[in-house]
C-alpha positions as CSV (number, residue, x, y, z in Angstrom):
1,R,0.0,0.0,0.0
2,R,1.3,3.4,-0.9
3,S,0.8,6.6,1.1
4,N,0.4,10.0,-0.4
5,F,1.2,11.8,2.9
6,D,4.8,10.6,3.4
7,G,6.9,13.5,4.5
8,A,4.1,16.1,3.8
9,V,4.5,19.7,4.9
10,V,1.5,22.2,4.8
11,N,2.0,25.9,5.7
12,G,5.5,25.0,7.1
13,L,4.1,22.4,9.5
14,G,5.4,18.9,9.1
15,I,2.6,16.3,9.0
16,E,3.1,13.1,10.8
17,A,0.7,10.6,9.4
18,F,-0.2,6.9,9.6
19,I,-2.9,4.4,8.8
20,I,-4.5,2.5,11.6
21,D,-7.1,-0.2,12.2
22,P,-9.7,1.8,14.3
23,S,-10.9,-1.2,16.3
24,T,-7.4,-2.3,17.5
25,F,-5.3,0.9,17.2
26,V,-2.7,-1.2,15.4
27,V,-0.7,0.7,12.8
28,D,-1.1,-0.6,9.2
29,H,1.3,1.9,7.6
30,A,3.5,4.7,9.0
31,G,4.4,7.8,7.0
32,E,8.0,8.8,6.6
33,N,7.8,11.5,9.4
34,M,6.3,9.0,11.8
35,V,9.1,6.5,11.2
36,T,11.8,9.2,11.4
37,L,10.5,11.1,14.4
38,H,8.9,8.4,16.4
39,G,10.1,5.0,15.2
40,L,6.5,4.1,14.5
41,R,6.2,0.9,12.3
42,K,3.5,-1.4,11.0
43,G,2.2,-3.6,13.8
44,D,2.8,-1.0,16.6
45,V,-0.1,0.0,18.8
46,C,-0.2,3.7,18.4
47,Y,-0.9,4.8,21.9
48,K,1.8,2.5,23.4
49,K,4.4,3.5,20.9
50,L,3.7,7.2,20.7
51,Y,2.7,8.0,24.3
52,D,3.8,5.0,26.4
53,L,0.2,4.5,27.5
54,D,-1.7,1.2,28.4
55,S,-4.9,2.5,26.8
56,P,-6.0,4.9,24.1
57,C,-5.8,8.6,24.9
58,E,-9.1,10.1,26.2
59,D,-9.2,12.8,23.5
60,C,-8.2,10.5,20.7
61,P,-10.3,11.2,17.6
62,L,-10.7,7.5,17.0
63,H,-13.2,7.3,19.8
64,Q,-15.4,9.6,17.6
65,I,-14.8,7.5,14.5
66,N,-15.7,4.3,16.4
67,A,-18.9,6.1,17.5
68,G,-19.9,6.5,13.8
69,Q,-18.3,9.8,12.7
70,L,-16.5,9.8,9.3
71,S,-13.8,12.2,10.5
72,A,-12.8,13.8,13.7
73,S,-10.0,15.9,15.2
74,S,-8.8,17.1,18.6
75,A,-6.1,19.2,20.2
76,H,-3.9,17.2,22.5
77,Y,-1.1,18.3,24.8
78,N,1.8,15.8,24.5
79,A,3.5,16.2,27.9
80,H,6.3,13.7,26.9
81,D,7.4,16.0,24.0
82,N,6.2,19.3,25.7
83,R,4.1,20.2,22.6
84,W,0.5,20.8,21.4
85,E,-0.6,18.5,18.6
86,N,-3.7,18.6,16.4
87,I,-4.7,15.0,15.7
88,A,-7.1,14.3,12.9
89,A,-8.6,11.0,11.7
90,S,-10.7,10.1,8.7
91,I,-12.4,6.8,7.9
92,M,-11.4,5.0,4.7
93,E,-12.2,1.7,2.9
94,T,-9.3,-0.3,1.6
95,S,-9.3,-2.2,-1.7
96,D,-10.1,-5.5,0.2
97,G,-13.1,-4.0,1.9
98,S,-11.6,-3.5,5.4
99,T,-12.0,-0.3,7.3
100,R,-8.9,1.8,8.3
101,C,-8.3,5.3,9.5
102,A,-5.9,7.9,8.1
103,V,-4.5,9.7,11.1
104,S,-2.4,12.9,11.0
105,K,-0.6,14.6,13.8
106,V,0.7,18.2,13.5
107,D,2.7,20.0,16.1
108,I,0.8,23.3,16.6
109,T,2.9,24.6,19.5
110,S,4.6,27.3,17.4
111,T,1.2,28.4,16.1
112,L,-0.1,28.7,19.6
113,D,3.0,30.6,20.7
114,K,2.0,33.4,18.2
115,V,-1.2,34.1,20.0
116,Q,-1.2,37.6,21.4
117,T,0.1,37.3,25.0
118,H,-1.0,40.5,26.6
119,D,-3.8,43.1,26.3
120,T,-2.3,46.2,24.7
121,L,-4.4,48.6,26.9
122,T,-4.0,47.0,30.4
123,G,-1.0,44.8,30.0
124,V,-2.7,41.9,31.6
125,L,-2.6,38.4,30.0
126,G,-4.9,38.3,27.0
127,F,-7.9,35.9,27.0
128,D,-6.6,33.9,24.0
129,R,-3.2,33.4,25.6
130,F,-4.9,32.7,29.0
131,A,-7.0,29.9,27.2
132,V,-3.8,28.3,25.7
133,D,-2.0,28.4,29.0
134,A,-5.0,27.1,31.0
135,M,-5.3,24.1,28.6
136,R,-1.5,23.4,29.0
137,I,-1.6,23.7,32.8
138,T,-4.7,21.5,33.2
139,A,-3.2,18.9,30.8
140,Q,-0.1,18.7,33.0
141,N,-1.7,18.9,36.3
142,S,-5.0,17.3,37.3
143,E,-5.1,18.9,40.8
144,C,-7.9,21.4,41.5
145,G,-7.4,25.1,40.9
146,F,-9.5,28.2,40.6
147,I,-10.1,31.2,38.4
148,T,-11.4,34.6,39.5
149,V,-13.7,36.4,37.2
150,I,-14.2,40.2,37.6
151,N,-17.4,41.7,36.1
152,I,-17.7,45.5,36.0
153,A,-21.4,46.0,36.4
154,N,-23.0,48.3,33.7
155,F,-19.6,48.9,32.0
156,R,-21.2,49.3,28.7
157,R,-23.4,52.1,30.0
158,L,-20.4,53.7,31.7
159,N,-18.5,53.7,28.3
160,E,-21.6,55.2,26.5
161,N,-22.2,57.9,29.1
162,M,-18.7,58.9,30.2
163,G,-16.8,58.1,27.1
164,Y,-14.4,55.4,26.0
165,E,-11.3,57.2,27.4
166,F,-12.9,57.1,30.9
167,G,-13.9,53.4,30.4
168,N,-10.3,52.7,29.4
169,S,-9.0,54.3,32.5
170,V,-11.4,52.2,34.6
171,L,-10.1,49.0,32.9
172,I,-6.5,50.1,33.6
173,A,-7.3,50.8,37.3
174,V,-9.1,47.4,37.8
175,S,-6.2,45.6,36.1
176,D,-3.7,47.3,38.4
């Protein structure tokens, strides 16, 4: 069987791809990047070889495939390699009539690092960067934590009646 995704690169991101039996998670074919970067080979069980786990990852898109979806994807924090990955899977039929999944992994850490880190007005951590960091922290640590949310009551009316410059000064004061 020949693969069209061996060594593929899209928008500067190297795609690591393989074909898998969705019922057993056994690799049927590993793309060039998977062999080179992870030593993945035909016959390996993907979650054992890639993540040193005893069972499939909770957020593995193959769970959705096995539930009847034709394709699925998820973002996954790979603590072993300290990177964020987008993992996508699509169902496919082989020439002999068996069902397989084409699975791709892309390191999206560098993309997430480009997210604006701080609000330009207040200097506090921006929401997008906060969301990225919160996902990383919760993926690394399952202990409980907390988040404090501050709501400025009637802030919209304050902006409309007093002007945006006054509203900006309130935001800066609250962030300090």
